[in-house]
ROMI-324957 format. One record per residue (C-alpha): residue in three letters; x, y, z. Coordinates in steps of 0.1 Angstrom, whole numbers, plus 2048, in hexadecimal, padded with zeros to 3 digits. Example, Ala and Ser with C-alpha at 12.3 -4.5 7.8 and 13.67 -1.06 7.14 Angstrom:
<papa 'ALA', <87B, 7D3, 84E>>,
<papa 'SER', <889, 7F5, 847>>,
This chain:
<papa 'MET', <CFC, B44, 6F9>>,
<papa 'SER', <CFB, B20, 704>>,
<papa 'ASP', <D18, B08, 6FD>>,
<papa 'VAL', <D02, AF4, 6E5>>,
<papa 'THR', <CF8, B13, 6D1>>,
<papa 'ARG', <D1C, B1F, 6CF>>,
<papa 'LEU', <D29, AFD, 6C3>>,
<papa 'LYS', <D0E, AF9, 6A9>>,
<papa 'ARG', <D17, B1B, 69A>>,
<papa 'GLN', <D3C, B12, 696>>,
<papa 'GLU', <D47, B06, 674>>,
<papa 'ARG', <D5E, AEB, 680>>,
<papa 'ARG', <D5B, AC7, 68D>>,
<papa 'VAL', <D4F, AC4, 6B0>>,
<papa 'THR', <D66, AAF, 6C6>>,
<papa 'ALA', <D5E, A95, 6E1>>,
<papa 'GLU', <D6D, AAC, 6FB>>,
<papa 'GLU', <D54, AC7, 6F2>>,
<papa 'VAL', <D36, AB0, 6F4>>,
<papa 'ALA', <D42, AA3, 716>>,
<papa 'ARG', <D45, AC7, 722>>,
<papa 'VAL', <D21, ACF, 717>>,
<papa 'LEU', <D14, AB0, 729>>,
<papa 'GLY', <D2A, AB3, 747>>,
<papa 'VAL', <D39, A90, 743>>,
<papa 'SER', <D5C, A83, 73C>>,
<papa 'GLN', <D69, A7F, 719>>,
<papa 'SER', <D6C, A59, 71F>>,
<papa 'THR', <D46, A58, 724>>,
<papa 'ILE', <D42, A66, 701>>,
<papa 'SER', <D59, A4C, 6F4>>,
<papa 'ARG', <D47, A30, 706>>,
<papa 'ALA', <D25, A3C, 6F9>>,
<papa 'PHE', <D32, A36, 6D5>>,
<papa 'THR', <D41, A14, 6DD>>,
<papa 'ALA', <D2B, 9F6, 6D9>>,
<papa 'ALA', <D2A, 9E0, 6F9>>,
<papa 'ALA', <D3C, 9FA, 70D>>,
<papa 'SER', <D34, 9FE, 732>>,
<papa 'ILE', <D1B, A1B, 733>>,
<papa 'SER', <CF7, A1F, 73D>>,
<papa 'GLU', <CDD, A22, 722>>,
<papa 'GLU', <CD1, A43, 731>>,
<papa 'THR', <CF3, A52, 72E>>,
<papa 'ARG', <CF8, A44, 70C>>,
<papa 'ALA', <CD7, A54, 701>>,
<papa 'ARG', <CE1, A76, 70F>>,
<papa 'VAL', <D02, A74, 6FC>>,
<papa 'MET', <CF2, A6A, 6DC>>,
<papa 'GLU', <CD8, A86, 6DE>>,
<papa 'ALA', <CF3, AA0, 6E5>>,
<papa 'ALA', <D09, A93, 6C9>>,
<papa 'ALA', <CEC, A94, 6B0>>,
<papa 'GLU', <CE4, AB8, 6BB>>,
<papa 'LEU', <D08, AC3, 6B8>>,
<papa 'GLY', <D10, AB0, 699>>,
<papa 'TYR', <D2B, A9C, 6AA>>,
<papa 'GLN', <D38, A7C, 69A>>,
<papa 'PRO', <D55, A68, 6A9>>,
<papa 'ASN', <D76, A68, 696>>,
<papa 'VAL', <D7B, A43, 68E>>,
<papa 'ILE', <D9E, A48, 680>>,
<papa 'ALA', <DAA, A5C, 69F>>,
<papa 'ARG', <D9B, A41, 6B6>>,
<papa 'SER', <DAC, A25, 6A3>>,
<papa 'LEU', <DCE, A37, 6A7>>,
<papa 'ILE', <DC8, A37, 6CD>>,
<papa 'THR', <DB9, A14, 6D1>>,
<papa 'ARG', <DCC, A04, 6B4>>,
<papa 'ARG', <DAC, 9F4, 6A9>>,
<papa 'THR', <D97, 9FF, 68B>>,
<papa 'ASN', <D79, 9E9, 693>>,
<papa 'ILE', <D7A, 9DE, 66F>>,
<papa 'VAL', <D79, 9B9, 666>>,
<papa 'ALA', <D82, 9B0, 642>>,
<papa 'ILE', <D6E, 994, 631>>,
<papa 'VAL', <D7B, 984, 611>>,
<papa 'VAL', <D5F, 974, 5FD>>,
<papa 'ALA', <D66, 962, 5DD>>,
<papa 'ASN', <D43, 961, 5CC>>,
<papa 'LEU', <D26, 977, 5D6>>,
<papa 'THR', <D0F, 967, 5BC>>,
<papa 'ASP', <D0E, 947, 5D0>>,
<papa 'PRO', <CF1, 94A, 5E9>>,
<papa 'PHE', <D07, 939, 603>>,
<papa 'TYR', <D1D, 957, 608>>,
<papa 'PRO', <D01, 971, 610>>,
<papa 'VAL', <CF6, 95A, 62C>>,
<papa 'VAL', <D1A, 958, 639>>,
<papa 'LEU', <D1D, 97E, 637>>,
<papa 'ASP', <CFC, 983, 649>>,
<papa 'ALA', <D07, 96B, 666>>,
<papa 'LEU', <D28, 97E, 66A>>,
<papa 'THR', <D1A, 9A2, 668>>,
<papa 'GLN', <CFE, 99A, 681>>,
<papa 'ARG', <D19, 992, 69A>>,
<papa 'LEU', <D33, 9AC, 691>>,
<papa 'GLN', <D1C, 9CB, 691>>,
<papa 'PRO', <D11, 9C8, 6B6>>,
<papa 'LEU', <D36, 9C8, 6BE>>,
<papa 'GLY', <D3A, 9E9, 6AC>>,
<papa 'CYS', <D4E, 9D8, 68F>>,
<papa 'GLN', <D49, 9E2, 66B>>,
<papa 'THR', <D51, 9CB, 64E>>,
<papa 'LEU', <D67, 9D1, 630>>,
<papa 'LEU', <D5E, 9BA, 614>>,
<papa 'PHE', <D78, 9AE, 5FB>>,
<papa 'VAL', <D6D, 99A, 5DC>>,
<papa 'PRO', <D8B, 98C, 5C8>>,
<papa 'THR', <D88, 98C, 5A2>>,
<papa 'PRO', <D84, 96A, 592>>,
<papa 'GLY', <DA6, 958, 594>>,
<papa 'GLN', <DB5, 972, 5AC>>,
<papa 'ASP', <DC9, 963, 5C8>>,
<papa 'VAL', <DC1, 96E, 5EC>>,
<papa 'ASP', <DE6, 974, 5F2>>,
<papa 'GLU', <DE4, 990, 5D7>>,
<papa 'ILE', <DC9, 9A4, 5EA>>,
<papa 'LEU', <DD4, 99F, 60E>>,
<papa 'PRO', <DF0, 9BA, 60D>>,
<papa 'THR', <DD6, 9D3, 602>>,
<papa 'LEU', <DBE, 9C7, 61C>>,
<papa 'LEU', <DD7, 9CA, 637>>,
<papa 'GLN', <DDC, 9EF, 62F>>,
<papa 'TYR', <DBA, 9F5, 63D>>,
<papa 'GLN', <DC7, 9EB, 660>>,
<papa 'VAL', <DAB, 9D3, 665>>,
<papa 'ASP', <DA6, 9C2, 686>>,
<papa 'GLY', <DA1, 9A0, 676>>,
<papa 'ILE', <D9D, 98E, 655>>,
<papa 'ILE', <D83, 973, 64C>>,
<papa 'ILE', <D8A, 960, 62C>>,
<papa 'THR', <D6D, 94B, 61D>>,
<papa 'SER', <D72, 930, 603>>,
<papa 'ALA', <D96, 939, 5FB>>,
<papa 'ILE', <DB7, 932, 60B>>,
<papa 'LEU', <DD7, 946, 610>>,
<papa 'SER', <DFB, 93B, 610>>,
<papa 'SER', <E0F, 932, 62F>>,
<papa 'ALA', <E26, 950, 627>>,
<papa 'MET', <E08, 969, 627>>,
<papa 'ALA', <DFB, 959, 647>>,
<papa 'ARG', <E1C, 961, 658>>,
<papa 'VAL', <E1A, 985, 64B>>,
<papa 'CYS', <DF8, 989, 65C>>,
<papa 'ALA', <E06, 979, 67C>>,
<papa 'ARG', <E23, 991, 67D>>,
<papa 'ARG', <E0B, 9AE, 67B>>,
<papa 'ASN', <DF5, 99F, 696>>,
<papa 'THR', <DD7, 99E, 67E>>,
<papa 'PRO', <DC3, 97E, 685>>,
<papa 'VAL', <DB7, 96B, 667>>,
<papa 'VAL', <D9C, 950, 666>>,
<papa 'LEU', <D94, 93A, 649>>,
<papa 'LEU', <D6E, 935, 648>>,
<papa 'ASN', <D5D, 917, 637>>,
<papa 'ARG', <D7E, 904, 631>>,
<papa 'TYR', <D9E, 8FB, 642>>,
<papa 'VAL', <DC0, 8F0, 635>>,
<papa 'PRO', <DD3, 8D6, 64A>>,
<papa 'GLY', <DF6, 8E2, 652>>,
<papa 'LEU', <DEE, 907, 64B>>,
<papa 'GLU', <DF4, 91A, 66C>>,
<papa 'ILE', <DD5, 92F, 66C>>,
<papa 'HIS', <DB3, 92E, 67D>>,
<papa 'ALA', <D97, 91C, 66A>>,
<papa 'VAL', <D72, 918, 670>>,
<papa 'SER', <D5E, 900, 65B>>,
<papa 'CYS', <D40, 8EA, 65A>>,
<papa 'ASP', <D4B, 8C6, 65F>>,
<papa 'ASN', <D46, 8BC, 63B>>,
<papa 'VAL', <D52, 898, 63F>>,
<papa 'ALA', <D39, 893, 65B>>,
<papa 'GLY', <D1E, 8A3, 645>>,
<papa 'GLY', <D26, 88C, 628>>,
<papa 'ARG', <D23, 86E, 63F>>,
<papa 'GLN', <D03, 87A, 64E>>,
<papa 'MET', <CF3, 87D, 62B>>,
<papa 'ALA', <CFF, 85A, 621>>,
<papa 'ARG', <CEE, 84B, 640>>,
<papa 'PHE', <CCF, 85F, 639>>,
<papa 'LEU', <CCC, 852, 615>>,
<papa 'LEU', <CD5, 82E, 61E>>,
<papa 'GLU', <CB9, 82E, 639>>,
<papa 'ARG', <CA1, 837, 61D>>,
<papa 'GLY', <CAA, 819, 608>>,
<papa 'HIS', <CC1, 82A, 5EF>>,
<papa 'ARG', <CDD, 814, 5E0>>,
<papa 'ARG', <CE6, 825, 5BF>>,
<papa 'MET', <CF7, 844, 5CB>>,
<papa 'ALA', <D08, 860, 5B9>>,
<papa 'PHE', <D1C, 87E, 5C7>>,
<papa 'VAL', <D20, 89D, 5B1>>,
<papa 'ALA', <D40, 8AF, 5BB>>,
<papa 'GLY', <D47, 8D4, 5B8>>,
<papa 'GLN', <D68, 8E5, 5B1>>,
<papa 'PRO', <D82, 8CA, 5AF>>,
<papa 'GLU', <D9A, 8DD, 5C7>>,
<papa 'ALA', <D80, 8E8, 5E0>>,
<papa 'SER', <D86, 8D8, 602>>,
<papa 'THR', <D61, 8DB, 60A>>,
<papa 'SER', <D56, 8C6, 5ED>>,
<papa 'LEU', <D72, 8AD, 5F2>>,
<papa 'GLU', <D69, 8A8, 617>>,
<papa 'ARG', <D44, 8A4, 610>>,
<papa 'GLN', <D4D, 88A, 5F5>>,
<papa 'SER', <D65, 878, 60D>>,
<papa 'GLY', <D4B, 875, 629>>,
<papa 'PHE', <D2F, 86A, 611>>,
<papa 'VAL', <D43, 850, 5FE>>,
<papa 'SER', <D54, 841, 61C>>,
<papa 'ALA', <D34, 83D, 62F>>,
<papa 'LEU', <D24, 82C, 611>>,
<papa 'LYS', <D42, 815, 60D>>,
<papa 'GLU', <D40, 80A, 631>>,
<papa 'GLU', <D1D, 7FD, 629>>,
<papa 'GLY', <D28, 7EC, 609>>,
<papa 'VAL', <D18, 806, 5F2>>,
<papa 'ALA', <D2B, 815, 5D5>>,
<papa 'CYS', <D28, 83A, 5CB>>,
<papa 'ARG', <D2D, 849, 5A9>>,
<papa 'VAL', <D3F, 86B, 5AC>>,
<papa 'GLU', <D36, 883, 590>>,
<papa 'GLN', <D4D, 8A1, 58C>>,
<papa 'GLY', <D39, 8C1, 58A>>,
<papa 'GLY', <D57, 8D7, 586>>,
<papa 'ASP', <D48, 8F5, 599>>,
<papa 'HIS', <D2E, 8FD, 5B5>>,
<papa 'THR', <D16, 90D, 59D>>,
<papa 'TYR', <CF2, 907, 591>>,
<papa 'GLU', <CFE, 900, 56E>>,
<papa 'ALA', <D18, 8E6, 57B>>,
<papa 'GLY', <CFD, 8D3, 58E>>,
<papa 'PHE', <CE5, 8D4, 570>>,
<papa 'GLU', <CFF, 8C5, 558>>,
<papa 'ALA', <D0B, 8AB, 571>>,
<papa 'ALA', <CE7, 89F, 576>>,
<papa 'LEU', <CE2, 89C, 550>>,
<papa 'ARG', <D02, 887, 54E>>,
<papa 'LEU', <CF5, 870, 56A>>,
<papa 'LEU', <CD4, 86B, 558>>,
<papa 'ARG', <CE6, 860, 538>>,
<papa 'ARG', <CF7, 843, 54A>>,
<papa 'ARG', <CEA, 820, 546>>,
<papa 'GLU', <CE3, 81C, 56B>>,
<papa 'ARG', <CD4, 83C, 579>>,
<papa 'PRO', <CDA, 844, 59E>>,
<papa 'ASP', <CBC, 843, 5B6>>,
<papa 'ALA', <CCB, 85F, 5CB>>,
<papa 'ILE', <CE2, 87C, 5C3>>,
<papa 'PHE', <CF5, 890, 5DD>>,
<papa 'PHE', <D02, 8B1, 5D0>>,
<papa 'ALA', <D20, 8C3, 5E0>>,
<papa 'SER', <D0B, 8E3, 5E4>>,
<papa 'ASP', <CE7, 8EE, 5E4>>,
<papa 'VAL', <CEB, 904, 5C5>>,
<papa 'MET', <CF8, 8E6, 5B2>>,
<papa 'ALA', <CDA, 8D1, 5BE>>,
<papa 'PHE', <CC2, 8EC, 5B1>>,
<papa 'GLY', <CD1, 8E8, 58F>>,
<papa 'GLY', <CD0, 8C3, 591>>,
<papa 'MET', <CAC, 8C2, 59C>>,
<papa 'ASP', <CA1, 8D8, 57F>>,
<papa 'ALA', <CB5, 8C2, 566>>,
<papa 'LEU', <CA4, 8A3, 574>>,
<papa 'ARG', <C81, 8B2, 572>>,
<papa 'GLN', <C86, 8BE, 54F>>,
<papa 'ASN', <C8D, 89A, 545>>,
<papa 'GLY', <C6E, 88D, 556>>,
<papa 'VAL', <C7E, 87F, 575>>,
<papa 'ASP', <C68, 87E, 594>>,
<papa 'ILE', <C79, 88C, 5B3>>,
<papa 'PRO', <C7B, 879, 5CB>>,
<papa 'GLY', <C66, 85D, 5BC>>,
<papa 'GLU', <C82, 853, 5A4>>,
<papa 'ILE', <CA0, 866, 5B0>>,
<papa 'SER', <CA6, 876, 5D2>>,
<papa 'VAL', <CBA, 896, 5D2>>,
<papa 'ALA', <CCE, 8A6, 5EF>>,
<papa 'GLY', <CE5, 8C3, 5F3>>,
<papa 'PHE', <CFB, 8D4, 60D>>,
<papa 'ASN', <CFA, 8F7, 61E>>,
<papa 'ASP', <CD4, 8FE, 622>>,
<papa 'VAL', <CD4, 920, 611>>,
<papa 'PRO', <CB2, 931, 612>>,
<papa 'MET', <CA8, 925, 5EF>>,
<papa 'ALA', <CAA, 901, 5FC>>,
<papa 'ALA', <C89, 906, 60E>>,
<papa 'TRP', <C77, 914, 5F1>>,
<papa 'PRO', <C5A, 8FE, 5E5>>,
<papa 'ALA', <C69, 8FB, 5C3>>,
<papa 'TYR', <C86, 8E8, 5D2>>,
<papa 'ASP', <C7D, 8DE, 5F5>>,
<papa 'LEU', <CA1, 8D0, 5F7>>,
<papa 'THR', <CAE, 8B7, 611>>,
<papa 'THR', <CD0, 8C4, 61B>>,
<papa 'ILE', <CEA, 8C7, 637>>,
<papa 'ARG', <CE5, 8E9, 648>>,
<papa 'HIS', <D05, 8FD, 64C>>,
<papa 'PRO', <D09, 908, 671>>,
<papa 'PHE', <D0C, 92C, 666>>,
<papa 'SER', <D05, 93C, 688>>,
<papa 'ARG', <D1D, 925, 69C>>,
<papa 'MET', <D38, 92A, 681>>,
<papa 'ALA', <D35, 950, 684>>,
<papa 'ASP', <D37, 94E, 6AA>>,
<papa 'ALA', <D57, 939, 6A7>>,
<papa 'VAL', <D66, 951, 68E>>,
<papa 'LEU', <D61, 96F, 6A5>>,
<papa 'GLU', <D70, 95C, 6C2>>,
<papa 'LEU', <D8F, 953, 6AF>>,
<papa 'LEU', <D93, 977, 6A3>>,
<papa 'GLY', <D91, 983, 6C7>>,
<papa 'LEU', <D72, 998, 6C2>>,
<papa 'GLY', <D59, 99E, 6DD>>,
<papa 'GLU', <D63, 991, 6FF>>,
<papa 'ALA', <D7B, 977, 6F1>>,
<papa 'GLU', <DA1, 97B, 6EF>>,
<papa 'PRO', <DB1, 973, 6CE>>,
<papa 'SER', <DBF, 950, 6CB>>,
<papa 'HIS', <DE4, 950, 6C0>>,
<papa 'THR', <DE5, 92A, 6BC>>,
<papa 'PRO', <DD7, 91F, 69A>>,
<papa 'THR', <DB6, 90F, 6A1>>,
<papa 'THR', <D9E, 8FB, 68B>>,
<papa 'ARG', <D79, 8F9, 694>>,
<papa 'LEU', <D64, 8DF, 682>>,
<papa 'ILE', <D3F, 8E4, 689>>,
<papa 'HIS', <D24, 8CA, 681>>,
<papa 'GLY', <D08, 8D3, 669>>,
<papa 'GLU', <CE4, 8C8, 66C>>,
<papa 'MET', <CD0, 8B0, 656>>,
<papa 'ILE', <CB2, 8C2, 647>>,
<papa 'GLN', <C99, 8AA, 637>>,
<papa 'ARG', <C82, 8B8, 61D>>,
<papa 'ARG', <C6D, 8A9, 600>>,
<papa 'SER', <C8A, 8A5, 5E7>>,
<papa 'THR', <C91, 883, 5F7>>,
<papa 'ARG', <C7C, 865, 600>>,
């Protein structure tokens, strides 16, 4: 009876040592075959995978993590999956994590839940790193993560003074870029529709936009949307239309808000961009749909994801122990919603 037949008849889990004995290779070869980016020839990897499939072998991830002290799990905290911005962010991250053999553990806080509340639970999973999007954690919790040697990166925002890694689009620069773009097209009655009042992303975009206009002697009306939602953009646009002097260009803090704003304007007979130009920020996939064809600032998703992995010490990079902030410039995308 062959070793393969004998092992297949056994009613227990096959070990890496047994697969190695069948193939006449070392146990470390079996381990490398199941490790992404490990040093092993494709021919040998294929032989190992074929034998493993025939024998019913699967590596014991828990046992391996006890030896290597790595779980190859990265936790991602996402505040709002209904916003089309976040699926794009998740896609950019997972496309880079999976080739490295890393799996993602997704945490979605309930509305109003503080990130500090869920981090202790998250840390129990012994994750190799934590990525927090559109939320912040306290300095105390940042220190807890540091003591456990668990790197944390804030994605899409940063907090000056908080000793933690951060990767964000340069929102101030993006706001200034949009101001120059609209000025060059002859607009002088500008409005900015802000999102959540405490959101650093909205505040930074507003700051860049308003300051660049002020430098050219152009005033800007700031309309508080209150949230980064379609409904908030819709209602804000209606309020702007009711004013005695309508704007000739509206810059929304996000694309989703701009979609709502455009629909509100059209329902009231406003020609876009003939009467009012509309712009957003992020360049989510819907921005390119013919129904909106939205001029926007494209978030540098790919470069941001690369920076996150570098700061987490994944791939060939070593983790950075010095709190680092990376601000990455976005790209102006001109479409038909502006002149």
